[in-house]
C-alpha positions in Angstrom: 15.0 -91.8 68.6 11.8 -91.4 66.4 10.4 -88.9 68.6 13.6 -86.4 68.2 13.6 -87.1 64.4 9.9 -86.2 64.2 11.1 -82.8 66.7 13.9 -82.3 64.2 11.8 -82.3 61.3 9.1 -80.1 62.8 11.5 -77.4 63.5 12.8 -77.8 59.7 9.3 -78.0 58.6 8.7 -74.6 60.4 11.2 -72.6 59.2 11.3 -73.4 55.9 7.5 -72.1 56.1 9.3 -68.9 57.1 11.8 -69.0 55.1 8.7 -69.3 52.5 7.3 -66.3 53.7 10.0 -64.3 53.2 11.5 -62.9 50.3 15.1 -64.5 49.1 17.6 -62.0 50.3 15.7 -61.9 53.8 18.6 -64.3 55.9 17.9 -62.8 59.4 16.9 -66.6 60.8 18.8 -68.8 59.0 21.5 -69.9 61.4 19.7 -68.8 64.8 21.0 -69.9 67.9 24.9 -70.8 66.3 28.1 -69.1 67.6 30.4 -69.0 65.6 34.3 -68.2 65.3 36.9 -67.6 62.7 40.6 -69.0 62.5 44.0 -68.7 60.5 43.8 -66.9 56.8 40.8 -68.4 55.1 41.4 -67.9 51.1 38.7 -64.6 49.9 37.7 -64.3 53.2 39.0 -61.8 55.7 37.2 -62.8 59.6 35.0 -59.0 58.9 33.4 -60.3 55.9 32.7 -63.9 57.5 31.4 -61.9 60.3 29.1 -59.8 58.3 28.1 -63.1 56.6 27.4 -64.8 59.9 25.4 -62.2 61.2 23.4 -61.3 58.3 22.5 -65.3 58.6 20.6 -64.4 62.1 24.1 -66.7 64.0 26.4 -64.9 66.3 29.9 -64.2 65.4 33.0 -64.3 68.3 36.6 -63.3 68.2 38.3 -64.9 71.3 35.6 -65.6 73.7 34.7 -68.9 73.0 33.2 -70.3 75.7 29.6 -70.7 74.1 30.7 -70.9 70.7 29.5 -74.1 68.4 31.3 -73.8 65.4 35.3 -72.8 64.0 35.5 -72.2 61.1 39.4 -72.3 59.5 41.2 -74.7 57.3 43.3 -77.3 57.1 46.2 -76.0 57.2 45.0 -74.4 60.7 44.3 -77.6 61.9 48.0 -78.9 61.0 49.5 -76.4 62.6 47.4 -76.1 65.4 46.5 -72.5 66.1 45.4 -71.7 69.7 41.9 -71.0 68.5 41.8 -74.7 66.9 43.3 -76.5 70.1 41.0 -74.2 72.0 37.9 -75.8 70.2 39.4 -79.1 70.1 39.5 -78.7 73.8 35.8 -77.5 74.1 34.6 -80.4 71.8 32.6 -78.0 68.8 33.2 -78.1 65.0 35.6 -77.4 63.3 34.7 -77.2 59.7 35.8 -76.1 56.5 34.5 -72.7 54.8 32.4 -74.6 52.7 30.1 -75.5 55.5 29.6 -71.6 56.5 28.6 -71.4 52.3 26.5 -74.0 52.1 24.3 -73.4 55.2 24.3 -69.8 54.1 23.2 -70.9 50.6 20.1 -73.7 52.3 19.3 -71.1 54.9 19.6 -74.0 57.6 22.8 -75.4 59.0 24.2 -78.2 57.1 25.4 -81.3 58.1 28.7 -81.0 60.0 29.7 -84.4 58.7 30.8 -83.8 55.4 33.0 -80.6 56.4 35.0 -81.8 59.7 38.4 -81.0 59.7 40.9 -83.2 61.7 44.5 -82.6 62.2 45.0 -85.8 60.0 43.2 -83.4 57.6 40.6 -85.8 55.9 37.4 -84.4 55.8 33.9 -86.4 56.8 34.9 -88.3 59.5 33.2 -86.9 63.0 35.4 -86.0 66.3 35.0 -88.2 69.1 33.1 -86.0 71.6 35.7 -85.0 74.5 32.9 -84.1 76.9 29.7 -85.0 77.7 26.7 -82.1 77.5 25.9 -79.4 74.5 28.3 -81.6 71.6 26.0 -85.1 73.0 23.1 -83.0 72.0 24.2 -82.1 68.6 25.7 -85.2 67.6 22.2 -86.2 68.4 20.4 -84.1 66.4 22.7 -84.6 63.2 21.7 -87.8 63.5 18.5 -87.3 62.1 19.4 -84.3 59.9 18.7 -87.1 56.8 15.0 -87.8 57.5 14.5 -84.2 57.8 16.1 -83.1 54.9 14.1 -85.9 52.6 11.2 -84.2 54.4 11.9 -80.8 53.6 13.2 -81.1 50.4 9.7 -82.9 49.3 8.0 -79.9 51.5 10.0 -77.2 49.2 9.4 -78.7 45.7 5.7 -78.6 46.8 6.2 -75.4 48.1 7.7 -74.2 44.7 5.5 -76.4 42.1 3.1 -74.3 43.3 4.6 -71.0 43.2 5.9 -71.6 40.0 1.7 -72.9 39.1 0.3 -70.0 40.5 3.0 -67.6 38.4 2.5 -69.8 35.2 -1.6 -68.9 35.9 -0.9 -65.2 36.6 1.7 -64.9 33.1 -1.1 -66.5 31.6 -3.9 -64.2 33.1 -1.9 -61.2 32.4 -1.2 -62.3 28.6 -4.8 -63.0 28.0 -5.4 -59.0 29.8 -2.7 -58.1 27.5 -4.3 -59.7 24.3 -7.6 -58.6 25.6 -6.1 -55.0 25.6 -4.5 -55.0 22.6 -8.0 -56.4 20.8 -9.4 -53.7 22.9 -7.5 -51.0 21.4 -7.6 -52.2 17.6 -11.3 -52.1 18.0 -11.2 -48.7 19.4 -8.5 -47.4 16.5 -11.2 -49.3 14.2 -13.8 -47.0 15.5 -11.9 -44.1 15.6 -10.8 -44.6 11.8 -14.2 -45.2 11.2 -15.6 -42.1 12.9 -12.9 -40.1 11.2 -13.6 -41.1 7.8 -17.5 -40.7 8.2 -16.7 -37.4 9.5 -13.9 -36.7 6.6 -17.1 -37.8 4.0 -19.6 -35.5 5.8 -16.3 -32.8 5.7 -16.3 -33.5 2.1 -19.6 -33.5 1.1 -20.7 -30.5 2.9 -17.5 -28.8 1.2 -18.6 -29.8 -2.1 -22.4 -29.2 -1.3 -21.4 -25.6 -0.3 -18.5 -25.4 -3.3 -22.0 -26.4 -5.5 -23.9 -23.7 -4.1 -21.6 -21.0 -4.1 -20.9 -22.0 -8.1 -24.6 -22.0 -8.3 -24.8 -18.5 -6.8 -22.2 -17.0 -8.7 -23.8 -18.0 -11.8 -26.9 -16.7 -10.6 -25.0 -13.5 -9.6 -23.0 -13.4 -13.0 -26.0 -14.4 -15.4 -27.7 -11.2 -13.3 -25.3 -8.8 -13.8 -25.2 -9.5 -17.8 -29.1 -8.8 -17.7 -28.2 -5.8 -15.7 -25.1 -4.7 -17.6 -27.7 -3.8 -20.8 -28.5 -0.2 -21.3 -31.4 1.4 -20.0 -32.2 3.1 -23.1 -32.1 -0.6 -25.3 -35.3 -0.6 -26.3 -37.5 -3.6 -24.9 -35.2 -4.6 -22.3 -36.0 -7.3 -20.4 -34.6 -10.1 -18.0 -34.4 -12.1 -21.4 -31.6 -9.9 -22.8 -28.3 -10.1 -21.6 -24.4 -9.0 -23.0 -23.3 -11.3 -25.0 -20.0 -13.6 -23.8 -18.0 -15.3 -25.8 -16.5 -18.8 -25.3 -13.3 -17.1 -23.9 -15.6 -15.7 -20.9 -15.5 -11.9 -22.0 -18.2 -9.5 -21.9 -19.0 -7.1 -25.5 -19.3 -3.8 -23.5 -17.2 -1.1 -24.3 -18.1 2.2 -22.8 -16.7 5.6 -24.8 -16.2 9.0 -23.7 -15.2 12.2 -25.7 -14.2 15.4 -24.8 -14.7 18.5 -27.3 -13.3 21.7 -25.8 -16.6 24.1 -27.6 -19.4 21.7 -27.0 -18.0 19.7 -24.1 -18.4 16.0 -23.5 -20.2 13.0 -25.3 -20.4 9.4 -24.1 -21.1 6.5 -26.2 -22.0 3.0 -25.1 -21.0 -0.3 -27.4 -22.8 -3.2 -26.6 -23.4 -6.8 -28.4 -26.8 -7.9 -26.6 -28.0 -11.9 -26.6 -31.9 -12.3 -26.6 -31.6 -16.0 -24.3 -35.4 -16.3 -26.1 -34.4 -16.3 -29.5 -30.6 -17.2 -29.5 -29.8 -14.3 -31.3 -27.1 -11.6 -30.0 -28.0 -8.2 -31.4 -25.3 -5.8 -32.0 -25.9 -2.0 -30.6 -24.8 1.5 -29.9 -26.1 3.8 -28.1 -24.7 7.8 -28.0 -25.4 10.6 -25.4 -23.8 14.1 -26.8 -23.5 17.1 -24.9 -26.9 18.3 -25.2 -28.6 15.4 -23.7 -29.8 13.9 -27.3 -29.2 10.1 -28.1 -29.5 7.9 -30.3 -29.5 4.1 -31.2 -27.7 2.5 -34.4 -26.7 -0.7 -35.6 -23.2 -1.4 -34.8 -22.2 -2.4 -38.3 -23.3 1.1 -39.6 -22.1 3.5 -36.7 -21.3 6.1 -40.0 -24.3 6.2 -41.4 -25.8 9.4 -40.7 -29.4 8.8 -41.0 -29.3 5.9 -38.8 -27.7 7.5 -36.2 -31.0 8.6 -34.2 -33.2 5.5 -35.4 -34.5 2.8 -33.6 -32.6 -0.1 -33.3 -31.9 -3.0 -35.4 -31.3 -6.8 -35.1 -29.0 -8.4 -37.2 -27.8 -11.4 -36.1 -24.3 -11.8 -35.2 -22.5 -13.8 -37.6 -19.2 -15.5 -37.4 -17.4 -12.4 -38.4 -19.4 -10.1 -35.8 -17.2 -9.7 -33.5 -14.2 -8.5 -35.9 -16.8 -6.0 -37.4 -16.7 -5.0 -33.4 -13.3 -4.8 -33.0 -13.6 -2.7 -36.4 -15.6 -0.2 -35.1 -13.9 0.4 -31.9 -10.9 0.9 -34.3 -13.1 3.6 -35.8 -13.8 5.3 -33.0 -10.8 5.5 -31.0 -8.1 4.9 -33.1 -7.3 2.0 -31.0 -7.3 -1.8 -31.2 -9.2 -3.9 -29.2 -6.4 -5.4 -27.8 -4.7 -2.3 -27.1 -7.9 -0.3 -25.6 -6.4 0.5 -22.7 -3.4 2.4 -24.3 -2.8 5.9 -24.1 -6.0 7.8 -25.9 -5.4 9.7 -29.2 -6.3 13.1 -29.2 -9.6 14.2 -30.7 -10.4 10.2 -30.9 -12.8 8.5 -28.4 -11.7 7.6 -25.0 -12.3 3.8 -23.8 -12.8 3.4 -20.0 -13.3 0.7 -17.5 -16.3 1.6 -15.7 -17.0 -0.2 -12.9 -20.8 -1.1 -12.5 -23.1 -2.2 -9.3 -22.9 -5.4 -7.4 -25.4 -7.5 -8.7 -27.5 -8.9 -5.2 -28.7 -12.0 -4.5 -31.1 -12.5 -1.0 -29.0 -15.1 0.9 -30.0 -16.4 4.3 -26.5 -17.2 5.6 -25.5 -13.4 6.3 -23.8 -13.1 10.0 -26.3 -10.7 11.9 -24.0 -7.7 13.6 -24.1 -8.2 16.9 -26.5 -5.5 18.3 -24.1 -2.6 19.8 -22.7 -2.8 16.2 -26.1 -2.8 14.6 -27.0 0.6 16.6 -23.9 2.3 15.0 -24.8 1.1 11.4 -28.4 2.5 12.3 -27.2 5.2 13.0 -24.4 6.2 10.0 -27.1 4.8 7.0 -30.2 6.1 8.4 -32.1 7.8 5.5 -32.4 11.4 6.9 -28.5 11.0 7.4 -27.9 9.7 3.6 -29.9 12.8 2.5 -27.9 14.7 4.6 -24.8 13.5 3.1 -25.9 13.6 -1.0 -26.9 17.6 0.3 -23.1 18.0 1.6 -21.5 16.7 -1.4 -23.4 19.2 -3.7 -22.0 21.6 -1.7 -18.7 21.0 -1.0 -18.4 18.9 -4.4 -19.6 20.0 -8.3 -22.9 19.7 -7.7 -23.4 16.0 -8.0 -26.7 14.4 -9.3 -27.4 10.8 -9.1 -31.0 10.8 -9.2 -31.5 9.0 -12.5 -29.8 6.0 -13.7 -28.3 7.7 -16.4 -27.1 10.3 -14.2 -25.3 7.0 -12.0 -23.7 6.6 -14.9 -22.4 10.0 -15.4 -20.7 9.2 -12.0 -19.4 6.1 -12.7 -17.9 7.4 -16.1 -16.3 10.3 -14.0 -14.8 7.5 -11.8 -13.4 5.6 -14.5 -11.9 8.6 -16.0 -9.9 9.0 -13.3 -8.9 5.8 -12.7 -7.4 6.1 -16.4 -6.0 9.5 -15.1 -3.9 7.9 -12.6 -2.7 5.9 -15.6 -1.6 7.9 -18.5 1.1 9.9 -18.7 1.0 14.0 -17.7 0.6 15.3 -21.0 -3.4 13.5 -21.1 -3.9 14.4 -17.8 -5.7 18.0 -18.4 -7.8 16.9 -20.9 -9.2 14.3 -19.2 -9.4 15.5 -16.3 -11.7 18.0 -17.8 -13.8 15.3 -18.9 -14.3 14.0 -15.2 -15.5 17.0 -14.0 -18.2 18.1 -16.8 -19.5 14.4 -16.6 -20.0 14.1 -13.1 -21.2 18.0 -12.6 -23.1 18.0 -16.0 -21.6 21.8 -15.9 -19.1 23.4 -18.3 -16.1 24.6 -16.2 -13.7 26.1 -17.8 -9.9 25.2 -16.7 -11.2 22.9 -13.9 -9.2 20.2 -14.6 -6.1 22.5 -14.4 -5.4 21.2 -10.7 -5.9 17.6 -11.3 -3.9 17.9 -13.7 -0.6 18.8 -12.1 -1.6 17.0 -8.4 -1.4 12.8 -8.6 -2.3 12.8 -5.2 -5.5 15.0 -5.5 -6.4 12.4 -8.1 -6.1 10.0 -5.6 -8.2 11.4 -3.5 -10.8 12.5 -5.7 -10.8 8.8 -7.1 -11.6 7.4 -3.4 -14.3 10.3 -2.9 -16.5 9.9 -5.9 -16.0 6.3 -5.0 -16.9 6.4 -1.9 -20.1 8.3 -2.9 -21.2 5.5 -5.0 -21.1 3.0 -2.5 -22.5 5.0 0.2 -25.2 5.2 -3.1 -25.5 1.8 -3.7 -25.5 1.0 0.2 -29.1 2.9 0.9 -30.5 1.0 -2.7 -28.7 -2.5 -0.4 -31.2 -1.1 2.7 -34.2 -0.9 0.5 -33.9 -4.7 -1.2 -33.6 -6.7 1.6 -36.9 -8.1 4.1 -35.1 -6.8 7.4 -33.0 -3.9 8.2 -30.5 -6.2 10.5 -30.0 -8.1 7.2 -29.5 -4.8 5.3 -26.9 -3.6 7.5 -25.0 -6.5 7.6 -25.3 -7.1 3.7 -23.8 -2.9 3.9 -21.4 -3.9 6.4 -19.6 -6.9 4.0 -20.5 -4.5 1.1 -18.5 -1.5 2.3 -15.8 -3.4 4.1 -16.6 -1.3 7.6 -14.0 -1.4 9.9 -14.1 -4.5 12.3 -16.0 -3.4 15.6 -15.4 -5.0 18.7 -17.7 -3.4 22.0 -15.3 -2.8 25.4 -16.5 -4.2 27.8 -18.4 -1.6 30.2 -16.8 -3.0 33.4 -13.1 -3.5 32.1 -10.8 -1.1 33.2 -10.4 -0.1 29.8 -13.2 1.3 29.1 -13.3 3.2 32.7 -9.4 4.4 31.6 -11.0 6.0 27.9 -14.2 7.2 29.3 -11.8 8.7 31.9 -9.8 10.7 29.0 -13.1 11.6 27.6 -14.4 13.6 30.7 -11.2 14.3 31.9 -9.9 16.2 28.9 -13.6 18.8 28.5 -14.2 22.2 28.6 -17.3 24.5 29.5 -15.5 27.0 27.0 -17.3 24.5 23.9 -21.5 24.5 23.3 -21.1 20.4 22.8 -21.2 18.5 26.6 -21.5 14.8 26.8 -24.1 13.3 28.9 -23.5 9.8 29.5 -20.9 7.3 26.8 -23.4 4.3 25.7 -21.0 2.2 24.7 -17.3 2.2 23.4 -15.9 0.1 20.0 -12.7 -1.5 19.7 -11.6 -0.4 16.1 -9.5 -2.2 13.5 -9.5 -1.0 10.2 -8.1 -4.0 7.6 -4.6 -3.1 6.4 -4.4 0.2 8.5 -1.7 -1.1 11.0 0.3 -2.2 8.2 0.3 1.1 6.5 1.0 3.0 9.8 4.0 0.9 10.2 5.4 0.9 6.6 5.5 5.2 6.9 7.0 4.9 10.4 9.6 2.8 9.0 10.3 5.7 5.9 10.0 8.3 7.6 12.2 7.3 10.8 14.0 9.9 11.3 10.9 12.5 11.7 8.8 10.4 13.6 8.8 9.6 17.2 5.7 11.5 18.8 2.5 9.1 18.7 -0.4 10.5 20.7 -3.9 9.5 20.8 -6.4 12.4 19.9 -9.9 13.3 19.5 -11.4 13.5 15.9 -15.0 14.9 15.4 -16.9 14.8 12.4 -21.0 14.0 11.5 -22.5 10.6 11.7 -23.1 10.0 8.2 -19.3 11.2 7.2 -18.6 8.1 9.8 -19.5 5.8 6.4 -16.6 6.9 4.4 -14.2 6.8 7.6 -15.2 3.5 8.8 -15.0 2.4 5.0 -12.3 4.0 3.5 -10.1 5.9 6.5 -9.9 9.5 7.4 -8.5 11.6 4.4 -7.1 15.1 4.5 -9.1 16.2 1.4 -11.6 15.4 -1.6 -15.1 16.1 -2.2 -16.3 14.8 1.1 -13.6 16.1 3.4 -14.6 17.9 6.9 -14.9 21.1 6.6 -13.5 23.9 9.3 -9.9 23.4 7.9 -8.7 27.0 8.5 -4.7 26.3 8.8 -3.9 23.7 5.5 -5.1 20.6 4.4 -5.2 17.4 6.3 -6.6 15.6 9.0 -7.5 17.3 12.3 -7.3 16.3 15.8 -7.5 17.9 19.1 -6.5 17.1 22.6 -9.7 18.0 24.5 -12.6 16.0 23.5 -15.6 18.6 23.7 -13.6 20.6 21.1 -13.4 17.6 18.4 -17.6 17.2 19.3 -17.6 20.5 17.9 -17.8 19.2 14.6 -20.1 16.4 15.3 -23.1 19.1 14.3 -25.5 17.1 16.6 -28.2 18.6 18.0 -28.6 18.5 21.7 -30.5 15.4 23.7 -29.0 13.3 20.6 -26.7 10.7 20.3 -23.3 10.8 18.0 -20.1 9.6 17.3 -16.7 10.3 18.3 -13.0 9.0 17.0 -10.2 8.4 19.0 -7.1 7.9 17.1 -3.4 6.9 17.5 -1.6 10.0 15.0 2.4 9.8 14.5 2.9 13.2 14.5 6.5 13.0 14.5 9.1 15.5 15.1 9.0 17.7 12.2 6.7 20.0 10.7 7.1 18.5 7.4 4.6 16.1 8.8 2.3 17.3 10.8 1.5 20.9 12.0 0.4 21.8 15.8 -1.3 24.8 16.3 -1.1 26.3 19.5 -3.8 27.1 22.2 -4.1 29.0 25.7 -4.8 26.0 27.5 -2.0 23.2 27.6 -2.1 19.7 29.4 0.6 20.0 32.3 1.6 16.4 31.5 1.7 13.6 28.9 1.4 9.4 30.1 2.2 6.5 28.5 -0.9 5.1 27.4 -0.5 1.4 28.2 -2.1 1.6 31.1 -6.0 1.7 29.0 -4.6 -1.4 26.7 -1.4 -3.0 26.1 -1.8 -2.2 21.9 -1.4 1.8 23.4 1.9 1.3 25.2 4.3 4.2 23.8 1.4 6.2 23.1 1.2 9.2 25.1 -2.3 10.5 26.5 -3.0 13.5 28.8 -2.0 13.3 32.4 -5.5 14.2 34.0 -3.8 14.0 37.2 -1.5 16.7 36.3 -4.3 18.8 35.4 -4.4 21.9 33.1 -2.9 25.4 33.1 -4.3 28.2 30.8 -2.6 31.0 29.7 -4.8 33.8 29.9 -2.5 36.3 28.0 -2.5 34.3 24.9 -4.6 35.8 21.8 -5.0 32.5 20.0 -7.3 29.6 20.5 -8.3 28.5 23.3 -7.0 24.9 23.1 -4.7 23.1 20.7 -5.0 21.3 17.4 -2.9 18.6 15.3 -2.6 18.4 12.1 -1.6 15.1 10.3 -0.7 15.9 6.7 -0.8 11.7 5.4 -3.5 9.5 6.2 -1.1 6.6 6.8 -0.1 8.4 10.1 -3.1 7.2 11.4 -5.1 4.0 13.0 -8.5 4.2 14.1 -8.3 3.1 17.7 -11.9 3.6 19.3 -15.5 4.7 18.2 -17.2 6.6 21.0 -21.4 6.2 21.2 -22.6 9.1 23.4 -25.6 10.9 24.3 -25.1 14.7 24.1 -26.6 17.4 26.7 
């Protein structure tokens, strides 16, 4: 008996160990070796459902073959009515149990004791039926006698297993919580470090910005003080760095330039200034008067009408609290206008007040960004000293014999520029008079009726204004180059001061570069004298505001636009200083020569034709420009001059660069055709009337044959 109990316990412990290693849902071996059947109507459970439950626990379910059956699950009603399966089970001697036995066995994962679940015909549960045969039933009853001992040991074993598992789970949870706390602490520390770094960076950035702002403010003050010193007229005796234009508390500089035009004797220039001597602290009123004969005089501002003092030396009388009022009073005496209304329409026979733009005062700084090497080479070509001399000679030929050698002549140029700016604002009745003054000031010659054309054409005034302004900028650029210690810094400063178009080198290995070179060489002609030897570099151009101006023109002329082409434009290297600064223009004192048909900007679809305007000597380097031009569909916006040689086809230039999509370029694959009977020019020319029709796209640096 003891041995059998130990065997039962061993089997149960083995079963418990196996079940503890499995998941809760795995019941495959729980009721192994049992053969279970079902009889009658069991509330809540069909026979198929019972079959699934039995087989899920590893037992076997039988419907009718009860030869090896060990348990029959049924109800008290079925036993009382002695159904066939019940009678057969009673005859064979296997256990007749209730559904609760099966549920309990499944829950415990081991067969439950049958004593509490046996069903007999009396309807009472709990009693064990007398065995009707020896054999298998007796063996099972002997096993049941020792189930209590096995259950007790198993319960203890399960408790130990559960306690161990719970303890282990608690330890794992504690470790996880601890690790999470460490992670949270680490994240908090990292966040604090990041905030500290961010604060440090923020403080450093703020400090750098403050230092930069302070440095800029200091530089601005230095520049402004220097500009006030430079504004003092060169004819003021004793002029040095201690003398500056008087700057009042409101920030206004007391400097007025006046001009007067007399039909018989010419123009006169007057400059009224209040000069402050920083060493003595005494502001000095002063007038400089330059008449048409070249004579000049200086007078005390308090006595402008005194004939005896008009040509005497300057007098230094301290300005009292009413000094500015006297300045305003004398200003009204000369102009007939109050100082507050100084920009009003000038009065006939009176002096005219002009807002003269003086050259910028340069400060040598180390933070100037140097230009890329290829761009610097282009700037050197444009601003070479011999090119600047050529440009000045060109202005004297095409302009009005402009003179700019001495400071007084430069002052006259700036006065002429101010006259043009005044012209743009005045009523038509006053324009002719001021136009005469402008032309005489810049040329120093009396030109009869020279202002008649300007007085009737506002657009001509605008172009003339741009031309003269460009000349002054180029002149100032020449001085900039001499003031910097190295040519590189000087060229960088010139590019910044003149607002030169942005130039990005095109990669020589790119399809864009190859497409542009293909257009250059395939649009050349042996009829032309100038031929290309090699393309040194190509630059993609971008002038600020040019694309926006082009779009605005297209929108305004949408009914007359729709013919965009990529065309060539040639000019001398010196002219590119103005082209890259102010864009292509159709007229003015610096407009290119060779305009045989009409006023406007000329282009060609043959590269060698445009090369004829480069004015380049053989074996020299030159510049050639490629532009996007909106020719339009109407002769009112452009003109096409027919030639004998015609491109057979045009193609979309988008293959060169996406920005050129919908722009036409000659199709080199189709070739050209020539009309030998045509008596006009060899090749076509295109004229755009408005600079807004043009976008500068590429600049070619070329070596000529």
